[in-house]
C-alpha positions, 0 to 999 in steps of 0.5 A, spaced: 566 423 332 573 423 336 569 419 341 567 414 337 573 413 334 576 412 340 571 407 342 572 403 336 579 403 337 578 400 344 574 395 342 579 392 337 583 392 343 578 388 347 577 383 341 585 382 341 585 381 348 579 376 347 584 372 342 589 372 347 585 370 353 579 366 350 574 371 354 573 379 355 575 379 362 580 384 362 582 385 370 580 392 372 587 394 373 590 391 367 598 392 367 599 391 360 593 396 358 590 400 363 586 404 358 582 397 356 581 395 363 578 402 365 573 401 358 571 395 361 569 398 367 565 404 364 561 400 359 559 396 365 557 402 369 553 405 363 549 399 362 547 399 370 545 406 369 541 404 362 545 409 358 549 404 354 548 405 346 544 399 343 549 399 337 555 398 342 551 393 347 550 389 341 557 389 338 560 388 345 555 382 346 557 379 339 564 377 342 561 375 348 562 381 353 558 380 360 555 385 364 556 383 371 563 382 372 562 379 379 558 374 377 562 372 371 568 371 375 564 367 380 562 362 375 569 362 372 571 359 379 565 354 380 567 351 373 574 351 374 572 347 381 567 343 378 573 340 373 577 339 379 572 335 382 571 331 376 579 329 376 578 327 383 572 323 381 577 319 376 582 318 381 578 316 387 572 313 383 567 318 387 566 325 389 567 324 396 572 329 397 574 330 405 572 337 408 580 337 410 583 335 403 590 336 404 592 336 396 586 341 395 583 345 401 579 349 396 576 343 393 574 340 400 571 347 402 567 347 395 563 341 396 562 343 403 559 349 400 554 346 395 551 341 400 550 347 405 547 351 399 542 345 397 540 344 405 538 352 404 534 351 398 539 356 394 542 351 389 542 353 382 538 348 378 544 348 373 549 346 378 545 341 381 544 338 375 552 338 373 554 335 380 549 330 380 551 328 373 557 326 376 555 322 382 555 327 387 551 326 393 548 331 397 548 328 404 555 326 406 554 323 413 548 319 409 553 317 404 558 315 408 554 310 412 551 307 406 558 306 404 560 302 410 554 298 410 555 296 403 562 294 405 560 290 411 554 286 407 560 284 402 564 281 408 558 277 410 557 275 403 564 272 404 563 269 411 557 265 407 561 263 402 566 260 407 561 257 412 555 256 408 550 261 412 550 268 416 550 265 423 556 270 425 558 268 432 557 274 437 564 273 439 568 272 432 575 273 433 577 273 425 572 279 424 569 282 430 567 288 426 562 283 422 560 280 429 558 287 431 555 289 425 550 283 424 548 284 432 546 291 430 542 289 424 538 284 428 537 289 433 535 295 428 530 289 425 527 288 432 526 296 433 522 296 426 528 301 424 531 297 418 530 299 411 526 295 407 531 295 401 537 293 406 532 287 409 531 285 402 538 284 401 540 281 407 534 276 406 536 274 399 543 271 402 539 267 407 540 272 413 536 270 419 533 275 424 532 270 430 538 266 432 538 261 438 
């Protein structure tokens, strides 16, 4: 009976902790209430050995107690990083966080880790879904190359507006990158490596593959 009374008292303290902090994640070495920190560890240990009393399990779960502390902490960290990624997108318009992002090194590392997990087939489906919902792209190199191609295509459109055609001279002083890009598109076409979607876009603005 005494043990039951002590447990009830500790449970009340856990409820109070939740009211203050919004969760039941009491640190193991919780300076403000060391006994409460120890209680939480004890409950998880009993659960892992299958010795948790059903009524206590039910009461703990009713206030959002989670049994796997490490998994819980990792989930909390991931959610926090996801929010930072959302904020990055709001500021920059995309999720292209540089690997060595000076303003938030941890965020840069998170992005790399997610792509690595995806490439090894170890990405959790719900996380994959959440990342893709904000426009996260899995292949960073491919994404960058696509971005560069689109930018160059826009420059070609501007050239056409000014000159009436897409016949950019090979040595075009005003935009050497554009002349080199146009030459590369023709070379890609000649070697049958041109993507159908890109070919279609180029031809839609009157791009000619063979020039004299």
